[in-house]
C-alpha positions in Angstrom: 13.3 -16.5 27.4 11.9 -18.4 24.4 15.2 -18.2 22.5 17.0 -19.4 25.7 14.6 -22.4 26.0 15.1 -23.3 22.4 18.9 -23.3 22.8 18.8 -25.3 26.0 16.4 -27.7 24.4 19.0 -28.5 21.7 21.7 -29.0 24.4 19.5 -31.4 26.4 18.7 -33.4 23.3 22.4 -33.6 22.5 23.1 -34.8 26.1 20.4 -37.5 25.7 18.2 -36.1 28.5 15.4 -35.0 26.1 14.0 -36.7 23.0 13.3 -34.9 19.8 10.0 -33.2 20.0 10.0 -33.2 23.8 9.7 -29.7 25.3 11.8 -28.5 28.2 9.5 -27.5 31.2 10.8 -25.1 33.7 9.6 -24.8 37.3 10.8 -21.7 39.2 12.7 -22.4 42.4 13.8 -18.9 43.3 16.0 -15.9 42.3 19.0 -14.1 43.5 21.0 -11.0 42.6 22.6 -12.6 39.6 20.2 -15.1 38.3 17.0 -17.2 38.5 16.9 -20.9 39.2 14.5 -23.4 37.6 13.9 -27.1 38.2 13.8 -29.0 34.9 10.5 -30.6 35.3 10.1 -34.1 34.0 13.8 -34.8 33.3 15.4 -37.4 35.5 18.2 -40.0 35.3 17.5 -42.5 38.1 16.9 -40.4 41.2 18.8 -37.4 39.9 17.0 -34.2 38.9 18.5 -31.1 37.3 18.2 -27.3 37.8 19.1 -24.5 35.4 20.5 -21.1 36.5 19.6 -18.4 34.0 21.8 -15.3 34.5 20.1 -11.9 34.6 23.1 -10.1 33.0 25.2 -11.8 30.3 27.8 -9.1 29.8 31.1 -10.9 29.8 33.5 -9.8 32.5 31.3 -7.1 34.0 31.5 -8.7 37.4 34.7 -10.5 38.3 33.1 -12.8 40.9 29.6 -13.5 39.5 27.7 -14.0 36.3 27.6 -16.3 33.3 31.3 -16.0 32.3 32.8 -16.3 35.8 30.5 -19.0 37.3 30.4 -21.3 34.3 34.2 -21.2 34.1 34.6 -21.9 37.8 32.1 -24.7 37.6 33.9 -26.3 34.7 37.3 -25.8 36.4 35.9 -27.5 39.6 34.5 -30.4 37.6 37.8 -31.0 35.7 40.2 -30.7 38.7 38.1 -32.1 41.5 35.2 -34.4 40.4 37.3 -36.1 37.6 40.4 -36.4 39.8 38.9 -38.0 42.9 39.5 -41.7 43.4 36.6 -42.8 45.6 38.1 -46.3 46.1 40.7 -44.9 48.4 40.3 -43.6 52.0 39.4 -40.0 52.3 38.7 -37.5 55.1 35.4 -35.8 55.9 35.1 -32.2 56.8 35.8 -33.0 60.5 39.1 -34.8 59.7 37.7 -38.3 60.2 38.7 -41.1 57.8 35.9 -42.5 55.6 35.9 -45.7 53.7 34.2 -45.5 50.4 31.9 -48.3 49.2 31.0 -48.8 45.6 27.5 -47.5 46.2 29.0 -44.2 47.4 31.3 -43.8 44.4 29.2 -41.3 42.5 28.4 -39.3 45.7 32.1 -39.0 46.6 33.0 -37.8 43.1 30.7 -34.8 43.5 32.8 -33.7 46.5 30.8 -31.0 48.4 29.3 -29.1 45.5 26.3 -29.7 43.3 27.6 -31.3 40.1 27.9 -29.1 37.0 26.9 -30.7 33.7 27.1 -28.1 31.0 26.4 -24.4 30.3 26.4 -21.8 27.6 28.3 -18.6 28.4 26.8 -16.7 25.4 23.2 -17.8 26.1 23.7 -17.2 29.8 22.7 -20.5 31.5 24.2 -23.4 33.4 22.8 -26.8 34.4 23.7 -28.5 37.7 22.3 -31.3 39.8 19.3 -30.6 41.9 20.0 -30.8 45.7 17.2 -31.7 48.0 17.1 -30.9 51.7 16.0 -34.5 52.2 18.8 -36.1 50.2 22.2 -37.5 51.1 24.8 -35.1 52.7 28.3 -34.8 51.1 30.6 -37.7 51.9 33.8 -35.7 51.1 34.8 -32.1 51.3 37.4 -30.6 49.0 38.9 -27.3 50.2 38.7 -24.5 47.5 42.2 -23.1 48.5 43.9 -26.2 47.0 42.7 -24.9 43.7 44.0 -21.4 44.5 40.5 -20.0 45.0 39.3 -17.8 47.8 35.7 -16.9 48.7 35.6 -13.0 48.8 31.9 -12.3 48.4 31.0 -11.2 51.9 31.3 -12.9 55.3 31.3 -16.6 56.1 27.6 -16.3 56.8 27.0 -15.5 53.2 29.0 -18.5 52.2 26.8 -20.7 54.4 23.6 -19.2 52.9 24.6 -20.8 49.6 24.4 -24.3 51.1 21.6 -26.8 51.0 22.0 -29.9 53.1 25.7 -29.1 53.4 26.1 -29.0 49.6 27.4 -25.7 48.2 25.1 -24.9 45.3 26.7 -21.6 44.1 29.8 -21.2 42.0 29.9 -17.4 42.4 31.9 -15.2 44.8 35.4 -16.7 44.2 38.6 -15.1 43.0 41.9 -16.6 41.9 43.9 -16.0 45.0 47.0 -18.1 44.2 47.7 -18.3 40.5 50.4 -21.0 40.8 47.9 -23.3 42.4 45.2 -22.2 40.0 47.2 -23.0 36.9 49.6 -25.8 37.9 48.6 -29.4 38.7 52.0 -30.2 40.3 51.7 -27.3 42.7 48.3 -28.5 43.7 49.6 -32.0 44.4 52.4 -30.6 46.6 50.0 -28.3 48.4 47.5 -31.1 49.0 50.2 -33.3 50.4 51.3 -30.7 52.9 47.7 -29.6 53.6 46.8 -33.2 54.7 49.9 -33.4 57.0 49.5 -32.5 60.7 50.7 -29.0 61.2 53.6 -29.9 63.5 55.0 -32.3 60.8 54.6 -30.1 57.7 58.1 -28.7 57.8 59.4 -32.2 57.4 57.3 -32.8 54.2 58.4 -29.3 53.0 62.1 -30.1 53.5 61.7 -33.5 51.7 60.2 -31.7 48.7 62.9 -29.0 48.7 65.8 -31.5 49.0 64.4 -34.2 46.6 66.7 -34.7 43.7 63.8 -34.6 41.3 62.8 -31.1 42.5 66.0 -29.5 43.8 67.3 -28.1 40.5 63.9 -27.7 38.8 63.0 -24.0 38.9 59.4 -24.6 37.9 58.9 -27.2 40.7 60.6 -25.0 43.3 58.2 -22.2 42.3 55.3 -24.7 42.7 56.5 -25.6 46.2 56.5 -21.9 47.2 52.7 -21.9 46.8 52.5 -24.0 50.0 54.5 -21.7 52.2 51.3 -20.4 53.9 50.7 -23.9 55.3 53.8 -24.0 57.4 53.3 -23.1 61.1 54.0 -19.5 62.1 57.4 -18.7 63.5 60.6 -20.7 63.0 59.2 -23.3 60.6 57.9 -20.8 58.1 61.1 -18.7 58.2 63.3 -21.8 57.8 61.1 -23.1 55.0 61.4 -19.7 53.2 65.2 -19.7 53.5 65.6 -23.3 52.3 63.7 -22.6 49.2 65.4 -19.2 48.6 69.0 -20.3 48.8 70.5 -21.3 45.5 67.2 -20.4 43.7 67.0 -18.6 40.4 65.2 -15.4 39.8 61.9 -17.0 38.9 61.6 -18.7 42.3 62.8 -15.6 44.1 60.2 -13.5 42.3 57.5 -15.9 43.7 59.0 -15.7 47.2 59.1 -11.9 47.1 55.3 -12.1 47.2 55.5 -14.3 50.3 57.6 -12.0 52.5 54.4 -10.8 54.2 53.9 -14.3 55.6 56.9 -14.0 57.8 55.7 -12.7 61.2 58.9 -11.1 62.5 60.7 -8.1 61.0 64.1 -9.5 61.5 63.1 -12.6 59.6 61.8 -10.5 56.8 65.0 -8.6 56.6 67.2 -11.7 56.7 65.1 -13.4 53.9 65.0 -10.1 51.9 68.9 -10.2 51.9 68.9 -13.7 50.4 66.5 -12.5 47.7 68.7 -9.5 46.7 71.7 -11.7 45.8 72.3 -12.0 42.0 69.0 -10.5 40.9 67.8 -9.3 37.5 65.8 -6.2 36.7 62.4 -8.0 36.9 63.1 -9.2 40.4 64.5 -5.8 41.4 61.2 -4.2 40.5 59.3 -6.8 42.4 61.5 -6.4 45.6 61.2 -2.6 45.2 57.4 -3.0 45.8 58.0 -5.2 48.9 60.3 -2.9 50.9 57.5 -1.8 53.2 57.4 -5.3 54.7 60.8 -4.6 56.3 59.7 -1.7 58.4 56.4 -0.7 59.9 56.8 2.9 58.5 57.4 3.5 54.8 60.4 5.7 55.4 63.3 5.6 53.1 65.6 7.4 55.6 65.0 4.5 58.1 66.0 2.0 55.4 69.2 3.8 54.5 70.2 4.4 58.1 69.7 0.8 59.0 71.7 -0.7 56.1 74.4 2.0 55.4 76.4 0.6 58.3 77.7 -2.3 56.2 79.4 -1.2 53.0 79.0 -4.7 51.5 75.4 -5.1 52.5 73.3 -6.5 49.7 70.2 -4.5 50.6 72.2 -1.2 50.6 73.5 -2.0 47.1 69.9 -2.8 46.1 68.7 0.5 47.5 71.4 2.6 45.9 70.8 0.9 42.5 67.2 2.1 42.4 
């Protein structure tokens, strides 16, 4: 503990929150499975106070959803891609879908979105510093959905997610996994996803079609792969199937490989079969292996005889050729 305090003292002096010779005072605020939280007593900037989470186990990568390595990285990722990218001068929507006009006084509050702001941390030493959230303070003015960043909360039920909230602010960066790597790693994909996400569901296919047919994107394999990350946002049924087909046609193997992982989103078997046929045209070995793993989406039973009986009727059938080449 003393070594940790000494290291964090230096960090606070460097951040300008402590003066040389001033000692960091910690006031316990509680503990969980993965760490203890302390209020940093006597350190304030305006009305803001700070808390430090000290992790109980600092073994890197031991838990994929919790701990110093995961939570500090998620917090830094959130700060970079949400807090620093928000323009609070524009009109945004609250968590109920209502438009909110942002005044200059609310600027800093908006930039925090719906999470307690992360300032800095030390993975090796095992601590992170965030803004203190009071039950009597302001509620969030703007909510940013984690799925736009390709993240998904997987640590228990929604009730567990709600337990990590104070005054509607989410105060924990643990419990997430990278569900959609394209969104997680690509800014353009996130911009496309956000645009479709904010569009009313019954009009999303129009926005999707505009992206697919846009001259800037139509022949760009990377952008088309980015667009595919938004397929889950299209309404179930005809729109989702048509959106899949539009992106799959005339696409290269990179885009098809991404779409192969989206076959499960198509609700009807006949639609999955039809789209699978499109994906099997002019494929390379990498895509062949990927599709081989997705054959079970065509039939309810994993039965190769059923596959062969169904497709053997047509000698020129692309799926039959695919099956026979494996």
